[in-house]
C-alpha positions as MATLAB code, in Angstrom:
seq = 'MLKIKLARFGKRNQPHFRIVVNEARSKRDGQYTALLGQYVPTQTPKILEFDLTAYASWLARGAQPTETVAALAKRAASKTPFPAKKPRLSKKAVAKQTAAKAAAAAPAPEPESVTEATPEVAPEPAAVAPVASE';
ca = [
     -29.922  -10.176   31.356;
     -29.848  -13.185   28.715;
     -27.826  -12.975   25.352;
     -27.973  -14.782   22.408;
     -24.437  -15.173   21.248;
     -22.063  -17.698   19.777;
     -20.005  -20.392   21.498;
     -16.441  -21.665   19.554;
     -16.113  -24.966   19.179;
     -13.569  -27.024   16.512;
     -10.041  -27.418   16.509;
      -7.388  -24.567   15.775;
      -7.639  -22.908   12.651;
     -11.027  -24.963   12.154;
     -13.773  -23.114   14.208;
     -17.474  -23.924   14.361;
     -19.881  -22.083   16.382;
     -22.964  -23.073   18.092;
     -25.575  -20.329   18.353;
     -26.912  -20.596   21.997;
     -28.926  -18.698   24.510;
     -27.021  -17.673   27.742;
     -26.367  -15.516   30.533;
     -24.486  -12.758   29.769;
     -21.576  -12.562   32.060;
     -21.006  -16.373   31.772;
     -18.547  -17.869   29.857;
     -17.984  -17.831   26.347;
     -17.935  -21.841   25.565;
     -19.670  -22.463   28.964;
     -23.161  -24.304   29.945;
     -26.045  -22.741   27.839;
     -29.638  -22.306   28.271;
     -31.059  -23.304   24.646;
     -29.273  -24.070   21.654;
     -30.623  -22.116   18.553;
     -28.585  -23.537   15.684;
     -25.056  -23.918   14.295;
     -22.619  -21.907   12.057;
     -19.788  -23.397    9.740;
     -17.863  -20.584    8.187;
     -14.842  -22.643    7.224;
     -16.715  -24.965    5.124;
     -16.871  -24.774    1.424;
     -19.972  -23.727    1.238;
     -20.409  -21.955    4.710;
     -23.462  -23.881    7.169;
     -25.844  -21.980    8.707;
     -28.413  -23.964   10.549;
     -30.611  -21.401   12.805;
     -34.071  -22.114   14.634;
     -35.371  -18.727   13.914;
     -38.933  -19.810   15.674;
     -37.329  -19.979   18.627;
     -35.065  -16.953   18.275;
     -38.044  -15.062   17.780;
     -39.435  -16.598   20.763;
     -36.240  -15.575   22.857;
     -36.234  -12.217   21.463;
     -39.936  -11.875   22.709;
     -38.768  -13.082   26.206;
     -36.140   -9.868   26.288;
     -32.679  -11.843   25.306;
     -30.365   -9.566   23.709;
     -28.493  -11.116   20.439;
     -24.947   -9.842   20.074;
     -24.113   -8.027   16.446;
     -23.019  -11.341   14.840;
     -25.847  -13.092   15.598;
     -28.281  -10.425   14.784;
     -26.228  -10.365   11.118;
     -26.533  -14.287   11.157;
     -30.165  -14.091   11.915;
     -30.749  -11.476    9.411;
     -29.189  -13.995    6.610;
     -30.587  -16.938    7.775;
     -34.177  -14.847    7.228;
     -32.629  -14.437    3.333;
     -33.685  -17.203    1.035;
     -29.542  -17.234    0.048;
     -27.512  -16.697    3.218;
     -24.299  -17.180    1.254;
     -24.791  -16.044   -2.114;
     -21.740  -17.271   -4.929;
     -19.491  -14.676   -5.490;
     -18.868  -13.390   -9.430;
     -15.607  -14.480  -10.436;
     -13.876  -10.923  -10.905;
     -10.394  -10.659  -13.113;
      -7.430   -9.657  -10.693;
      -5.720   -6.102  -10.849;
      -3.065   -7.625  -13.612;
      -5.611   -9.010  -15.547;
      -7.517   -5.675  -15.940;
      -4.356   -3.625  -16.543;
      -3.987   -6.000  -19.132;
      -7.175   -6.219  -20.896;
      -7.269   -2.308  -20.713;
      -3.662   -2.161  -22.219;
      -4.985   -4.458  -25.180;
      -8.043   -2.354  -25.503;
      -5.857    0.630  -26.086;
      -3.614   -0.727  -28.322;
      -6.365   -2.042  -30.538;
      -7.759    1.518  -30.514;
      -5.212    3.254  -31.692;
      -4.565    3.469  -35.324;
      -1.751    1.547  -36.744;
       1.412    3.122  -37.572;
       1.708    3.856  -41.297;
       4.878    2.780  -43.122;
       7.209    5.099  -44.636;
       6.806    5.475  -48.287;
       9.984    3.872  -50.016;
      11.312    6.090  -53.078;
      14.462    4.486  -54.154;
      16.291    5.027  -51.282;
      19.676    4.172  -51.679;
      21.808    2.354  -48.775;
      24.256    4.722  -46.909;
      27.425    3.321  -46.608;
      29.954    4.075  -44.073;
      33.253    5.382  -45.267;
      35.795    2.888  -44.580;
      38.790    4.213  -42.149;
      41.897    5.358  -43.981;
      44.381    3.130  -43.690;
      47.318    4.536  -41.546;
      51.046    4.046  -42.878;
      53.675    2.753  -40.256;
      56.299    5.912  -40.028;
      59.682    4.751  -40.478;
      62.023    5.888  -37.895;
      66.028    6.699  -38.831;
];
């Protein structure tokens, strides 16, 4: 049974994959029957080159794609396979923003009316006279 799967190439922590048609029981990175494209997930932006006509012809011949390859084929068929993500604020920034909105929405405390307030003076401690001993 033929499978359409990813064959891993590249250095450690820098993978790139070839999309290949291969026998289901053969090695992942072994010889392959046909090369359909490549996928480089570590580059920015990600690279996905996929021959969709050859993919469709192999599907017609009975080749079964893996889940990952089927998802990549669906992405390749769309006009934007990897759309840019919208920037989002961090949780900390969102918390600050909501706190600032709450502080702005809360009414400001009114200053207390000042009516000839006399400052209270603390009484001075009484001086203690030393006791003379006989």
